[in-house]
C-alpha positions as CSV (number, residue, x, y, z in Angstrom):
1,M,-46.8,-63.4,5.4
2,V,-44.9,-60.5,7.1
3,T,-46.6,-57.2,6.4
4,R,-45.3,-53.6,6.9
5,R,-46.6,-51.1,9.2
6,D,-49.0,-49.7,6.7
7,G,-50.4,-53.2,6.0
8,L,-48.7,-53.6,2.8
9,P,-46.5,-56.4,1.7
10,P,-42.7,-55.7,1.7
11,D,-41.2,-55.1,-1.5
12,H,-38.8,-57.8,-1.9
13,T,-37.7,-56.4,-5.3
14,K,-35.5,-53.7,-4.0
15,S,-32.1,-54.8,-3.0
16,P,-30.3,-53.3,0.0
17,A,-28.2,-51.0,-2.2
18,R,-31.4,-49.5,-4.0
19,R,-33.2,-49.2,-0.5
20,E,-30.2,-47.2,0.6
21,R,-30.3,-44.9,-2.3
22,A,-34.0,-44.4,-1.9
23,R,-33.2,-43.2,1.7
24,K,-30.7,-40.7,0.6
25,A,-33.0,-39.4,-1.9
26,G,-35.7,-38.9,0.7
27,E,-33.1,-37.0,2.8
28,N,-32.0,-34.7,-0.3
29,D,-35.9,-34.1,-0.9
30,V,-36.0,-32.8,2.8
31,S,-32.8,-30.7,2.8
32,A,-34.2,-29.2,-0.7
33,G,-37.4,-28.5,0.9
34,A,-35.8,-26.7,3.6
35,V,-34.0,-24.4,1.4
36,I,-37.1,-23.5,-0.6
37,G,-38.9,-23.2,2.6
38,R,-36.4,-20.5,3.9
39,A,-36.8,-18.6,0.8
40,S,-40.5,-18.5,0.8
41,G,-41.0,-18.2,4.5
42,D,-42.4,-21.7,4.6
43,T,-40.5,-23.5,7.5
44,S,-42.5,-26.8,7.4
45,G,-39.6,-28.4,5.6
46,I,-36.7,-27.2,7.9
47,E,-35.4,-29.7,10.3
48,P,-35.0,-27.9,13.6
49,G,-31.6,-29.3,14.7
50,R,-29.5,-29.8,11.6
51,D,-30.8,-26.8,9.5
52,A,-30.3,-24.4,12.5
53,I,-26.7,-25.4,12.9
54,R,-26.0,-24.9,9.1
55,C,-27.7,-21.2,9.5
56,C,-25.6,-20.4,12.5
57,K,-22.5,-21.6,10.6
58,C,-23.2,-19.2,7.8
59,R,-23.8,-16.2,9.9
60,E,-20.6,-17.0,11.6
61,I,-18.7,-17.1,8.5
62,T,-20.4,-13.8,7.3
63,Y,-19.6,-12.2,10.7
64,N,-15.9,-13.3,10.5
65,C,-15.6,-11.9,6.9
66,N,-17.1,-8.6,8.0
67,M,-15.1,-8.3,11.1
68,T,-11.8,-9.1,9.0
69,K,-12.9,-6.5,6.4
70,R,-13.2,-3.6,9.1
71,N,-9.9,-4.8,10.8
72,H,-8.2,-4.3,7.3
73,I,-10.0,-0.7,6.8
74,S,-9.0,0.2,10.4
75,A,-5.3,-1.0,9.7
76,I,-5.1,1.0,6.5
77,L,-6.5,4.1,7.9
78,E,-4.1,3.9,10.6
79,L,-1.0,3.4,8.3
80,A,-2.1,6.1,6.0
81,E,-2.4,8.4,8.9
82,S,1.2,7.7,9.9
83,E,3.0,7.3,6.6
84,G,0.9,9.4,4.4
85,V,2.0,7.5,1.2
86,F,2.6,4.1,1.9
87,T,3.5,1.0,0.0
88,T,2.3,-2.8,-0.3
89,A,5.2,-4.2,1.7
90,Q,4.6,-1.7,4.6
91,A,0.8,-2.8,4.5
92,G,1.9,-6.3,4.5
93,R,3.9,-5.7,7.9
94,L,0.6,-4.8,9.4
95,G,-1.3,-7.9,8.3
96,I,-2.9,-6.2,5.3
97,P,-3.2,-8.5,2.2
98,R,-2.9,-7.3,-1.2
99,D,-6.7,-8.0,-1.9
100,A,-7.7,-5.9,0.8
101,L,-5.8,-2.9,-0.8
102,H,-7.4,-4.0,-4.2
103,D,-10.7,-3.7,-2.5
104,A,-9.9,-0.2,-0.8
105,C,-9.0,1.0,-4.2
106,A,-12.2,-0.3,-6.0
107,S,-14.4,1.3,-3.1
108,G,-12.7,4.9,-3.4
109,L,-10.8,4.5,-0.1
110,L,-7.4,4.4,-1.7
111,E,-5.6,5.7,-4.6
112,R,-3.0,4.1,-6.3
113,L,-0.1,6.4,-7.1
114,A,2.4,4.0,-8.5
115,H,2.6,0.2,-8.8
116,G,3.0,-0.7,-5.2
117,A,2.3,2.9,-3.6
118,Y,-0.9,4.1,-2.2
119,R,-2.5,6.9,-0.6
120,L,-5.8,7.8,1.0
121,M,-8.4,9.1,-1.2
122,G,-9.7,12.7,-0.2
123,S,-6.8,13.5,2.1
124,G,-5.4,16.2,0.1
125,S,-3.0,15.2,-2.7
126,T,0.2,17.5,-2.9
127,E,2.7,17.9,-5.8
128,V,5.2,15.7,-3.9
129,D,3.1,12.7,-3.6
130,E,4.6,10.9,-6.6
131,L,8.1,11.8,-5.5
132,V,7.2,10.5,-2.1
133,A,6.1,7.3,-3.7
134,L,9.2,6.9,-5.9
135,W,11.4,7.5,-2.7
136,K,9.5,4.9,-0.5
137,L,9.5,2.4,-3.1
138,T,13.5,2.2,-3.1
139,N,13.2,0.5,0.0
140,P,9.6,-0.4,0.3
141,K,9.5,-2.4,3.4
142,L,10.9,0.0,5.9
143,F,8.8,2.7,7.4
144,A,10.0,6.3,6.8
145,H,11.4,6.7,10.4
146,E,13.4,3.4,10.2
147,R,15.3,4.6,7.1
148,L,16.1,7.8,8.6
149,T,17.1,6.2,12.0
150,K,19.4,3.8,9.9
151,W,20.3,6.0,7.0
152,D,20.5,4.2,3.6
153,G,21.7,7.2,1.6
154,V,18.8,7.6,-0.9
155,C,17.5,11.1,-1.0
156,I,16.1,13.8,-3.2
157,G,18.8,16.2,-4.8
158,G,19.7,18.5,-7.6
159,S,17.2,20.2,-9.4
160,S,14.4,18.8,-7.3
161,A,15.9,19.5,-4.1
162,A,16.4,23.3,-5.4
163,Y,12.8,23.7,-6.4
164,L,11.7,22.1,-2.8
165,N,14.0,24.5,-1.0
166,G,12.7,27.6,-3.0
167,M,16.2,28.0,-4.7
168,G,16.0,29.6,-8.2
169,D,14.0,28.7,-11.0
170,L,14.4,24.9,-11.5
171,H,11.9,22.4,-12.0
172,L,10.6,19.5,-9.8
173,S,10.4,17.1,-12.6
174,P,11.9,15.0,-13.7
175,Y,12.8,13.8,-10.2
176,R,16.5,13.8,-9.2
177,I,17.2,11.0,-6.6
178,Y,20.4,10.1,-5.4
179,S,22.0,6.8,-3.8
180,G,25.0,5.1,-2.8
181,K,24.4,2.3,-5.2
182,R,22.6,1.6,-8.4
183,I,18.8,1.8,-8.3
184,N,16.9,0.4,-11.3
185,S,13.5,2.1,-12.1
186,R,11.3,1.8,-15.0
187,S,9.6,5.4,-14.0
188,P,10.0,7.7,-17.0
189,F,9.8,10.7,-14.4
190,A,12.9,9.9,-12.4
191,R,16.6,10.1,-12.8
192,F,18.5,8.1,-10.3
193,S,22.2,8.8,-9.9
194,V,24.9,7.2,-7.8
195,R,26.1,9.7,-5.5
196,H,27.1,9.3,-1.8
197,V,25.2,11.8,0.7
198,S,25.7,12.1,4.1
199,R,23.0,12.0,6.7
200,R,24.1,15.4,8.1
201,D,23.7,16.9,4.5
202,V,19.9,16.4,4.1
203,S,16.8,17.6,6.1
204,F,13.5,15.6,6.2
205,E,10.7,17.9,4.6
206,R,7.4,17.0,3.1
207,G,7.9,13.1,4.0
208,I,11.4,12.7,2.2
209,P,14.8,13.5,2.7
210,I,16.0,16.5,1.0
211,T,19.5,17.8,0.3
212,R,20.3,20.8,2.3
213,P,20.9,24.2,0.4
214,E,24.8,23.9,0.7
215,R,24.7,20.4,-0.6
216,T,22.0,21.1,-3.4
217,V,24.1,24.0,-4.9
218,F,27.2,21.3,-5.1
219,D,25.2,18.8,-6.4
220,L,23.7,21.3,-9.2
221,M,27.4,21.9,-10.1
222,L,28.1,18.2,-10.5
223,D,24.8,17.6,-12.5
224,R,26.1,20.4,-14.9
225,E,23.2,22.7,-15.0
226,D,23.1,25.9,-16.6
227,P,25.5,28.2,-14.6
228,S,22.9,31.0,-14.5
229,L,20.5,28.7,-12.9
230,V,23.0,27.6,-10.4
231,A,24.0,31.2,-9.7
232,D,20.2,32.2,-9.2
233,A,19.9,29.1,-6.7
234,L,22.9,30.3,-4.7
235,R,21.5,33.8,-4.5
236,D,18.2,32.7,-3.1
237,A,19.8,30.3,-0.7
238,A,22.1,32.8,0.6
239,S,19.3,35.4,0.8
240,S,17.0,32.8,2.7
241,S,16.2,33.6,6.5
242,G,17.6,30.1,7.2
243,G,21.3,31.2,6.4
244,F,23.6,29.7,4.3
245,N,26.9,28.0,5.0
246,F,29.4,29.3,2.4
247,A,32.3,27.5,4.5
248,K,30.5,24.1,4.0
249,L,30.1,24.8,0.4
250,E,33.7,25.5,-0.2
251,E,34.7,22.5,1.7
252,M,32.8,20.2,-0.5
253,L,33.9,22.0,-3.7
254,V,37.7,21.8,-2.4
255,G,37.2,18.1,-1.6
256,K,35.8,17.5,-5.1
257,F,37.9,19.7,-7.5
258,G,40.6,20.6,-5.4
């Protein structure tokens, strides 16, 4: 009779399939012992070759995740430094995914100003941040310098421009935004109007294009603002150190009203 190495007779009652299942069960026991051993400090159940490779792979995955997170944070800081208020689409152009922006908000690095617009937390908020966000969201993919290089006609005007230019006693909000084409927005704080404004009639201030004083007075009249408020705005603009071009205002008025 054939005997096994341990001197016992072979178990002929087990089929090959059952013996294979028994072998796999033994391997699973070893793997389970390795995991428990790592947690308890007992390394007797660890297979030096295979388990070491698995451990290295876990470290590699963790390292890559941490590196990716640091790269995203670095890109976010760079974008915030150059743009101030920035959009999700601008971040996407730099390879920053939406979940990275979500994590940055959750950790207190970023603050969301509007749906799709962010600023760096603690960088010093200003009264125009929300207005900047609204302007950037009218063409969210392009950076500010790209929009000014290739003028798209979207600018801040009317009473908002008068406030920013220090003209009269008009208010910043509701925000008056002009564009050469219709813009649909759900913001309750903004009023969009279809109005063609030339690039030479705006100046880039506080991160946004604002109509110059002459054009601002002209738009106040088109918006049918109170005549006394328009007069006060004109007086302040005329007495400013920057000077006021009455001939330019007259040219626009004649062109519109004849």
